[in-house]
C-alpha positions as CSV (number, residue, x, y, z in Angstrom):
1,M,-28.7,-6.9,8.5
2,I,-28.4,-3.5,10.8
3,G,-29.8,-5.9,13.7
4,R,-26.7,-8.0,13.0
5,V,-24.1,-5.2,12.6
6,L,-25.8,-4.1,16.0
7,H,-25.3,-7.5,17.5
8,D,-21.3,-7.3,16.0
9,L,-20.8,-4.3,17.9
10,V,-22.2,-5.8,21.1
11,T,-20.0,-8.7,20.7
12,D,-17.1,-6.7,20.0
13,L,-17.3,-4.8,23.4
14,Y,-18.5,-7.6,25.1
15,P,-15.4,-9.0,26.9
16,L,-14.3,-5.5,28.1
17,C,-14.4,-5.0,32.0
18,R,-16.1,-1.8,32.3
19,S,-16.6,-0.3,35.6
20,L,-17.7,3.2,37.0
21,T,-14.1,4.2,35.7
22,G,-11.1,3.1,34.1
23,D,-9.4,1.8,31.2
24,G,-12.0,-0.5,30.0
25,L,-14.5,2.2,30.2
26,R,-12.3,4.0,28.2
27,E,-11.6,1.4,25.7
28,T,-15.1,0.8,25.0
29,L,-15.8,4.7,24.2
30,R,-12.6,4.4,21.8
31,R,-13.8,1.6,20.0
32,L,-16.7,3.7,19.5
33,Q,-15.3,6.0,17.7
34,R,-14.6,3.7,15.0
35,H,-18.5,4.1,14.2
36,I,-19.2,7.5,15.7
37,P,-16.6,10.7,16.3
38,L,-17.3,10.2,20.1
39,T,-15.3,13.2,22.1
40,L,-14.4,12.1,25.2
41,H,-13.9,13.6,28.6
42,E,-12.2,13.3,31.4
43,V,-12.9,14.7,34.8
44,P,-10.5,14.3,37.0
45,T,-10.9,12.7,40.9
46,G,-12.1,14.9,43.5
47,T,-14.3,16.9,41.0
48,D,-17.6,18.1,42.8
49,A,-20.5,17.6,41.1
50,F,-23.6,18.6,42.9
51,D,-23.8,16.4,46.3
52,W,-21.4,14.2,44.5
53,T,-17.5,13.9,44.0
54,V,-15.6,12.1,41.2
55,P,-13.9,8.5,43.1
56,K,-10.6,7.5,42.6
57,E,-10.3,5.1,39.6
58,W,-10.2,1.6,39.6
59,N,-8.3,-0.7,36.9
60,I,-7.7,-4.2,37.2
61,R,-5.0,-6.3,35.7
62,D,-5.7,-10.0,36.9
63,A,-7.6,-11.4,39.7
64,F,-8.1,-15.4,40.7
65,V,-8.2,-18.2,43.9
66,K,-6.0,-20.8,43.2
67,N,-6.1,-24.2,45.3
68,R,-3.4,-26.1,46.8
69,G,-2.4,-27.2,43.8
70,G,-1.7,-24.3,42.1
71,E,-5.4,-24.6,40.0
72,R,-7.5,-21.2,39.2
73,V,-10.8,-22.1,40.8
74,I,-11.9,-18.9,40.1
75,D,-10.1,-17.4,37.4
76,F,-11.3,-13.2,36.1
77,H,-9.5,-14.0,33.0
78,R,-12.9,-16.3,32.3
79,S,-15.0,-13.9,32.8
80,N,-14.7,-10.5,34.5
81,L,-17.8,-10.9,36.2
82,H,-15.8,-13.1,39.0
83,V,-14.5,-10.1,40.9
84,V,-17.1,-7.3,42.5
85,S,-16.1,-4.2,40.5
86,Y,-14.0,-1.9,42.6
87,S,-12.8,-4.9,44.7
88,V,-9.4,-3.1,46.3
89,P,-6.1,-4.9,45.8
90,V,-5.4,-8.3,47.8
91,H,-3.1,-11.0,47.7
92,R,-2.7,-13.5,50.8
93,R,-3.4,-17.4,52.2
94,M,-6.5,-18.1,54.0
95,S,-8.8,-21.1,54.8
96,L,-11.8,-21.3,52.8
97,D,-14.0,-20.2,55.8
98,E,-12.3,-16.9,55.9
99,L,-12.8,-16.9,52.4
100,R,-16.8,-17.7,52.1
101,P,-17.8,-13.7,53.0
102,H,-16.1,-12.7,50.2
103,L,-17.8,-15.0,47.8
104,H,-21.3,-14.1,45.9
105,T,-23.3,-16.9,44.1
106,L,-27.1,-17.4,43.2
107,P,-28.6,-20.4,45.0
108,D,-31.5,-20.4,43.3
109,R,-29.3,-19.9,39.6
110,P,-26.5,-22.3,40.3
111,D,-25.1,-22.1,37.1
112,W,-24.8,-17.9,36.8
113,I,-22.6,-15.7,38.0
114,P,-23.6,-12.6,39.7
115,Y,-22.7,-9.4,39.2
116,R,-21.6,-7.2,42.1
117,A,-20.1,-3.5,42.4
118,A,-19.1,-1.5,45.1
119,F,-18.2,1.3,43.5
120,Y,-18.1,3.8,46.7
121,S,-15.8,1.6,49.1
122,E,-12.2,1.5,49.6
123,T,-12.4,-1.6,51.8
124,T,-14.6,-4.1,50.0
125,W,-13.1,-6.6,47.9
126,G,-14.9,-9.7,46.5
127,F,-15.3,-12.7,44.1
128,C,-18.6,-14.0,41.8
129,L,-18.9,-17.4,41.3
130,T,-21.5,-20.1,40.3
131,Q,-23.2,-21.8,43.1
132,R,-21.8,-25.2,41.6
133,Q,-18.0,-23.6,41.8
134,L,-19.0,-22.7,45.5
135,D,-20.3,-26.2,46.4
136,A,-17.4,-28.2,44.4
137,L,-14.8,-26.2,46.8
138,P,-13.0,-28.5,49.4
139,D,-11.9,-26.6,52.9
140,G,-8.3,-26.2,52.8
141,E,-6.2,-23.2,52.0
142,Y,-6.5,-21.0,49.0
143,E,-4.5,-18.3,47.5
144,V,-6.2,-15.2,46.7
145,C,-5.5,-12.2,44.3
146,I,-7.1,-9.2,43.2
147,D,-4.7,-7.6,41.0
148,S,-6.0,-4.0,40.9
149,T,-5.5,-0.2,41.7
150,L,-7.5,2.5,43.3
151,A,-6.0,5.4,42.6
152,P,-6.5,9.5,41.6
153,G,-7.3,9.4,37.9
154,A,-10.7,10.1,36.4
155,L,-14.2,9.5,35.2
156,T,-14.7,9.2,31.2
157,Y,-17.5,9.8,29.5
158,G,-18.4,10.3,25.7
159,E,-20.4,12.9,23.8
160,Y,-21.3,14.0,20.6
161,L,-23.7,16.3,18.4
162,V,-25.7,15.7,15.3
163,P,-26.5,19.1,14.5
164,G,-29.6,19.9,13.3
165,E,-31.3,23.3,11.6
166,S,-32.8,24.3,15.3
167,S,-30.1,24.6,18.7
168,D,-33.0,22.9,20.3
169,E,-31.8,19.2,21.1
170,V,-33.2,15.7,22.0
171,L,-30.9,13.9,24.5
172,I,-30.5,10.4,23.8
173,S,-28.3,8.8,27.1
174,V,-27.1,5.5,27.7
175,H,-24.7,3.8,30.4
176,V,-21.3,2.3,29.8
177,C,-20.0,1.0,33.0
178,H,-21.2,-2.6,32.9
179,P,-18.9,-5.5,32.4
180,S,-19.7,-8.6,30.4
181,L,-23.8,-7.9,30.5
182,A,-25.4,-8.0,26.9
183,N,-29.2,-6.6,27.3
184,D,-28.0,-4.5,30.4
185,N,-25.4,-2.4,29.3
186,L,-24.5,-3.2,25.6
187,S,-27.7,-3.0,23.9
188,G,-28.3,0.6,24.8
189,I,-24.9,1.3,23.5
190,A,-25.0,-0.3,20.3
191,V,-28.5,1.0,19.1
192,A,-27.5,4.4,20.4
193,A,-24.5,4.3,18.5
194,G,-26.5,2.8,15.5
195,L,-28.7,5.8,15.7
196,A,-26.1,8.4,15.5
197,E,-24.7,6.8,12.6
198,M,-27.8,7.3,10.6
199,L,-28.8,10.5,12.0
200,T,-25.3,12.1,10.8
201,P,-26.3,12.4,7.2
202,L,-30.0,13.4,7.5
203,A,-31.4,16.7,7.3
204,L,-33.1,17.2,10.7
205,R,-34.9,19.6,12.7
206,Y,-33.5,18.9,15.6
207,S,-29.7,18.5,17.1
208,Y,-29.3,15.4,18.5
209,R,-26.8,14.8,21.5
210,F,-25.3,11.6,22.1
211,L,-24.1,10.6,25.8
212,F,-22.0,7.4,26.9
213,L,-22.0,7.2,30.3
214,P,-21.1,5.8,33.5
215,G,-24.4,5.2,35.6
216,T,-25.7,7.7,38.3
217,L,-22.5,9.3,38.6
218,G,-21.5,10.1,34.5
219,P,-25.0,12.3,34.2
220,I,-25.0,14.2,37.7
221,V,-21.5,15.4,36.3
222,W,-22.8,16.1,33.1
223,L,-25.3,17.8,34.1
224,A,-23.1,19.6,36.7
225,R,-20.8,20.6,34.0
226,N,-23.5,21.9,31.6
227,E,-26.2,23.4,33.7
228,A,-26.5,26.2,31.4
229,H,-26.9,24.1,28.4
230,V,-29.6,22.1,29.6
231,T,-32.6,24.5,28.7
232,R,-31.8,23.2,24.9
233,I,-33.0,19.8,25.4
234,R,-36.5,20.1,24.1
235,H,-36.9,15.9,24.4
236,G,-34.9,12.6,25.9
237,L,-34.6,9.2,25.7
238,V,-32.5,6.7,28.2
239,L,-32.0,3.4,26.4
240,V,-31.4,0.6,28.3
241,C,-32.2,-3.3,27.6
242,L,-33.0,-3.1,23.9
243,G,-31.8,-7.0,22.9
244,D,-33.8,-9.1,25.0
245,A,-37.5,-11.0,23.1
246,G,-39.8,-8.9,25.5
247,R,-42.2,-6.1,24.8
248,F,-41.4,-2.4,24.6
249,T,-41.6,-0.8,27.9
250,Y,-41.7,2.8,28.0
251,K,-41.2,5.0,31.6
252,R,-42.6,8.8,31.1
253,S,-40.6,11.1,32.1
254,R,-41.2,13.2,35.7
255,R,-43.6,15.4,33.6
256,G,-45.8,12.3,32.8
257,D,-47.1,14.4,29.7
258,A,-44.3,15.8,27.5
259,V,-44.2,15.4,23.9
260,I,-41.6,12.9,24.6
261,D,-43.6,10.6,26.6
262,R,-47.1,11.0,23.9
263,A,-44.9,10.1,21.2
264,A,-43.3,7.2,22.4
265,T,-46.7,6.1,24.0
266,H,-48.2,6.6,20.4
267,V,-45.4,4.9,18.5
268,L,-45.4,1.9,20.7
269,R,-49.3,1.7,20.9
270,H,-49.7,1.6,17.0
271,R,-46.6,-1.2,17.3
272,G,-48.2,-3.9,19.4
273,D,-47.9,-5.2,22.7
274,H,-46.2,-2.7,24.9
275,E,-46.2,-1.4,28.6
276,V,-46.1,2.2,29.4
277,Q,-44.8,3.0,33.2
278,S,-45.5,6.0,35.3
279,F,-42.4,7.3,36.7
280,S,-40.8,6.9,39.3
281,P,-37.0,8.3,41.0
282,Y,-35.2,4.9,40.7
283,G,-33.9,3.4,37.8
284,Y,-31.4,4.6,35.0
285,A,-30.0,8.1,34.3
286,E,-33.6,9.3,33.7
287,R,-33.8,9.9,37.5
288,Q,-31.1,12.4,37.4
289,Y,-32.3,14.1,34.0
290,C,-35.9,14.3,36.2
291,S,-34.8,15.7,39.3
292,P,-36.7,18.7,40.4
293,G,-34.0,21.0,39.9
294,F,-34.1,20.1,36.0
295,D,-37.2,18.4,35.0
296,L,-36.2,17.9,31.7
297,P,-38.7,16.1,29.6
298,V,-36.8,12.8,29.4
299,G,-38.3,9.3,29.3
300,R,-36.6,5.5,29.3
301,L,-37.0,3.0,26.4
302,S,-36.4,-0.6,27.0
303,R,-38.0,-4.2,26.7
304,T,-37.9,-6.3,29.6
305,P,-37.3,-3.8,32.1
306,H,-33.9,-4.1,34.8
307,G,-34.5,-6.7,37.1
308,C,-37.7,-8.3,35.5
309,F,-35.7,-11.0,33.6
310,P,-33.9,-13.9,35.5
311,E,-30.8,-13.2,33.9
312,Y,-30.6,-9.4,34.6
313,H,-26.9,-8.5,36.1
314,T,-25.6,-12.5,35.6
315,S,-23.5,-14.0,33.2
316,G,-27.0,-15.4,31.8
317,D,-27.0,-12.1,30.0
318,D,-24.7,-12.8,27.4
319,L,-24.0,-12.7,23.7
320,Q,-27.2,-15.4,22.7
321,F,-29.8,-13.6,25.2
322,V,-29.8,-10.6,23.0
323,T,-30.5,-11.1,19.2
324,A,-29.8,-9.2,16.0
325,A,-33.5,-8.9,15.4
326,Q,-34.7,-7.4,18.5
327,L,-31.6,-4.6,18.2
328,A,-32.9,-3.8,15.0
329,G,-36.6,-3.4,16.3
330,S,-35.5,-1.6,19.0
331,L,-33.9,0.8,16.3
332,A,-36.3,1.0,14.1
333,T,-39.0,2.1,17.4
334,C,-36.4,4.9,17.9
335,L,-36.3,6.3,14.7
336,E,-40.3,6.3,14.7
337,I,-40.7,8.2,17.7
338,F,-38.1,10.6,16.7
339,G,-40.0,10.8,13.0
340,V,-42.7,12.0,15.4
341,L,-40.8,14.7,17.3
342,E,-39.2,15.8,13.9
343,G,-42.9,15.6,12.1
344,E,-44.6,17.4,14.6
345,R,-46.0,20.8,13.6
346,T,-49.3,22.7,14.4
347,Y,-51.4,24.0,11.3
348,V,-54.4,26.6,10.5
349,N,-57.1,25.1,7.9
350,Q,-56.8,27.8,5.0
351,S,-60.0,26.7,4.2
352,P,-61.8,26.2,7.2
353,K,-65.7,26.9,6.9
354,C,-66.9,23.5,6.0
355,E,-64.9,20.9,4.1
356,P,-62.8,22.5,1.2
357,Q,-63.9,20.2,-2.6
358,L,-60.9,18.1,-2.3
359,G,-61.8,16.4,-6.2
360,K,-61.0,20.0,-8.2
361,R,-57.5,19.9,-6.2
362,G,-57.0,16.1,-7.2
363,L,-57.1,14.6,-3.8
364,Y,-59.6,12.5,-4.5
365,R,-56.8,9.5,-5.5
366,D,-56.0,10.1,-1.9
367,I,-59.1,9.0,-0.7
368,G,-59.1,5.5,0.8
369,D,-56.4,4.5,3.7
370,N,-55.9,8.5,4.0
371,E,-59.3,9.6,3.7
372,M,-59.9,9.5,7.7
373,A,-56.4,11.1,8.0
374,M,-57.3,13.5,5.5
375,L,-60.5,14.8,7.1
376,W,-59.1,14.8,10.9
377,V,-56.4,17.0,9.7
378,L,-58.6,19.6,8.0
379,N,-61.2,19.6,11.2
380,Q,-58.7,20.1,13.7
381,S,-56.2,22.4,12.3
382,D,-57.0,25.5,14.1
383,G,-53.8,26.5,15.1
384,R,-54.6,24.9,18.7
385,H,-54.2,21.5,17.9
386,S,-50.7,19.9,16.6
387,L,-50.4,16.8,14.3
388,L,-50.0,14.3,17.2
389,D,-53.0,15.9,19.2
390,I,-54.8,14.6,16.3
391,A,-53.0,11.7,15.7
392,E,-53.9,11.0,19.2
393,R,-57.3,11.9,18.9
394,S,-58.6,10.0,15.8
395,G,-56.3,7.1,16.3
396,C,-55.2,7.1,13.1
397,S,-51.2,6.8,13.3
398,F,-48.8,9.6,13.2
399,A,-47.0,9.1,10.2
400,A,-50.6,8.9,8.2
401,I,-51.4,12.1,9.6
402,R,-48.0,13.3,9.1
403,R,-48.6,12.2,5.1
404,A,-52.1,13.9,5.0
405,A,-50.7,17.1,6.4
406,D,-47.9,17.3,4.1
407,R,-50.1,16.4,0.9
408,L,-52.8,19.5,2.5
409,E,-50.2,22.0,2.8
410,S,-48.9,21.2,-0.9
411,H,-52.7,22.1,-2.1
412,G,-52.6,25.3,-0.1
413,L,-55.5,24.0,2.1
414,L,-53.0,24.3,5.8
415,K,-50.6,26.6,6.8
416,A,-47.7,25.8,9.1
417,H,-48.1,27.5,12.5
418,E,-45.3,26.8,14.5
419,S,-41.8,25.5,13.4
420,L,-41.6,23.1,16.0
421,G,-42.8,20.9,18.9
422,G,-43.1,22.1,22.2
423,R,-41.6,20.6,25.6
């Protein structure tokens, strides 16, 4: 059921022409406001953010290539992927030979339209089309029109904080700058929105900050505007490509051994087939959060990583490529990772000399599946080993270790040593 709700959100947002800036991005964030109370921020053109500057705002109303008969052989309204994002306006007649340098196809995938962008150029324009469309174009004159504007405006991003008992935060970040691409863009948006909805009514230890940002520049702008705030970020996840049928892939933070790295790895190991990747300075927003000047404990969760599925950045990444079941599974996995963060504690055994007698405390009814978890918790709870440490060493799931600790604490055999897990 939750998967269907997430897929419906993907379907609702899919037709919008998102880009680095502009009304398509704003409308995406406004539609998300129907689900969560996002605060929208507008950062004006020309604003400096470290070594970057917010560019002019791009908007598009129409684009086409017409043949001599006036037929639209390329039509923006059929697919917003047909126009290179941030194309400057153009309206002229030209031969096919003149037009060809501005046409982009995928010869090895002749039925798919590629996605292309030229965000920081004020001279580039172009169209994307299938190789079959290009092969069918006869020589002759064509009317070419891109009805766009590139003018001073703003970069827009959305932010929502779910407050917890602590001001320490878990950061969840997604990019919102791609047009009609369902997996690489909308799957992460939908899962993040679903998580925000589900966490809002809960009593939480951490506060959860959700960021919906255009790629690369968005996190850079947010970090520049919130530099004094980032010390509150204890853990973070970048969410992307979460709707396909591939196995889960987790990319570690720059630190490599942050609690979020260990929590995500632990959860995925117990969920089955998965891959854990070492950090690299290439990818999505994690490379900004993990830049050496910040070095935040932020990893990235996806299914099949970007560039590793044929549909990536093409029209093949459509509403059929992502499924409700995979979206629901991704949301559940995120919740399980957050469950580790929420439940991570360090305890001290209050009866550390030999095993305490469990029978007189009524704990023998827990013997069975929980026996080893209980024994491991009692043995390792010396004030130096956290529950996640114990789960990793024992091979038990964190959930089993957490349940055992709760039972032992309720019978006076454990005492909490720390209130929150570390960074």
